[in-house]
C-alpha positions, 0 to 999 in steps of 0.5 A: 436226449440226443447222443451229442447232448449226452456226451456233453453232459457226461463230459461236464460231470466228469470234468467238474468232478475231477477239477473241482472236487476231491475224495479222501478217506477219513479214518480219524475220530477227530470230527465225530459226530460230524464226520464218522471215521471210516468214511469217504469225504468229498472236498470242494477244492475251488473255494476261495474263502472259508467261514466259521462252522465249515469243515475243511481239509488241509495238509498237516502244517507241522509235518510235510511228510504226512500225506494224510489230510486233516479234517477240522472245523473252522472256528475263526477267520481273518481279522479274528482275535486269538487269545492265549490261555490266561490272556497272556498273549493274543494276536489277530489272524491275518488275511487267509489265516484260519483257526481250526478245532477238533471235536474230540480231545487229544486230537491235534488242531490249532491249539497244537500247530497254530493258524492254518494258512489257506494258500499253503495248506488248505485243500478245500471245504468238505461238502459230503460224507459217504457214511451219512449220505448227506450234505455236510452242515457247513455255514449258511454262506458256505452252503449257499456258495456250494449249492450251484455245483453240489449236484455233480457230487452224487453223479461223479464217476470214480471208475469205468464202471461208474462212467458206463452207469452214468452214461446209461442214466443220461437216457433216463428222463426221470433220473435227469429230472431229479439230478439236474439243477432246474436251470441246467441247459440239458433240461431244455430238451429233456424235461420241457413238457411237450405241447399238448395236441389240440382237440379235434372239433366234434360235429354232432349230427 
C-alpha cells in the first residue's frame, strides 16, 4: 500500500474508534455470564435504537454523581407494556424508553429505577468484551446494524505504541486481507490479484 493510503487508513481507524466507540472497565457481576467481571467492554456510541437482547451501557439514572457506567440487558423497548407485581399497576414505555434487567439477583436494574431514557442516560450498545475476545451476542438486528463498523474495534489504537503497531501492520497484505471488509476502498490497491502474465509462445524446432 502506498504511503498516503496507509496514512488515510490509519487516520480512518483512529477517527472511527475515537468517535464511534468507547471502552469501559466492567467490574460488576451483574451481567455474568454474558459479561464476565474484570473485563474491558467496547461500546458502540453511534446507535439510535436498541432491541430486546442488546446489552447497553448507561449512566446511573438515580445517582448522577456515580460516574461508573452500568451494563444491563434490554428486555423491553418503546411501546411495550410493563406490568407491576401482582398486576396492580401498568404503563407503556414511551418513545426512547427502555426497560433493562440484570442477569444476577441483588443488582440494580429497571425494577429499582424504572425505565431508562435513551437521550438522557444511554451511552451506547456493548459490542465486544476483552475477556471473551469475541463479539457480544446482541439481537440479530443489532448485529446486522453493527457489522459494517465492527471491523474497527480490534484495530483501534489506545496508545502511541498501538498506533505504531497499526502503522506497521498496514504494510502487511495478509493482515489487511483478514482485517478489512471486502468492500473497503483500501482493498482496491492492496488485495486485488495482479493480472497473470501471458505465457510466451513456444516454437518447437
